[in-house]
Structures are given as C-alpha cells and as structure tokens.
N, C-alpha and C positions, 0 to 999 in steps of 0.2 A: 656155288652159292652166288646168288645175285642179290645185291643190296641196293635198295632205293631209299631216298630221303623225301618223304611226302611234304615235309616242312622242316624248317630249321630245328635241329636238336632231336629229331625223331627219325628212326630208321626202321626199315622192314627188310628182313632177310628171306629169300626164297631159295630153298634147296631143290636140287634137281638131280636125278639119277643119271650118271654118266653111262653106265652099262648095267644091264640086268644080269649078265653072265661074264664076270671078269676073268674067269678061268679059261674061257674060250676066245680070248683076244690075242692079237699079235703083239710082239714087243713094241712098246711105244704108242700103241693105239689109244690107251686111256689117257696118257699124257697129251697126245695130240688133240684128242677130243676136248679135254679140259682147257688147253691153250686156246682152242678155237672159240669155246664158250666165253672164256675170259676176254678175248679180243673183242667179241661182239658186245659184251657188257661195257667195255671201255669205250668203244666207238659210239654206243648209244648214250652214255652218260660220262663223258670225259671229266666233267667237273667233280665227279665223285672219287677220282683216283688221285692220290698224292704219291709222287715219286720223290722220296727224300734223299736219294743218293744217286750218283752217276752210274747207272747200270752198264752203259756203253762207254768205256773209258778211252777207246781208240776210235779214230775215224776210219773211213774206208781205205784211205791210203796206207794207214798203219797195218791194217789187216792184210793188204796185198804184199807188204814187205815182210810178212812172217812174224809180226809181233803178236 
C-alpha cells in the first residue's frame, strides 16, 4: 500500500498487487518485493514516515563484535 497526503488531514491509499501467483514464488521473494516497494515509497516521500522507536539499536561496530 502506498499512502499519499494531498493536503493536511487528508490521505489517499493506493493498493498494489505484489504477485499474481504467490504459490510459484521462491522463499522470501514476496517479502523482498514488498520491502523494495516500501523503500521506494519512503524515498519518494520521507516526510510521510514516522519511526517512533529505535529499530537499529546497535551501531556497525557492535554488529562486528557479535552483539
């Protein structure tokens, strides 16, 4: 789903089919496709996205140390 806000307080949702034949997809293919679409939406309208918690709790150095 892609959401736009034409003006303050108004929203439009646009649904899009990820795959027409989900039974014939590889493991993770639908998730990857969804993530790519979501990423495009965020890059197009970053002001529409609110991250209310710290999704990435560790920095790169922490990941390298096995945390």
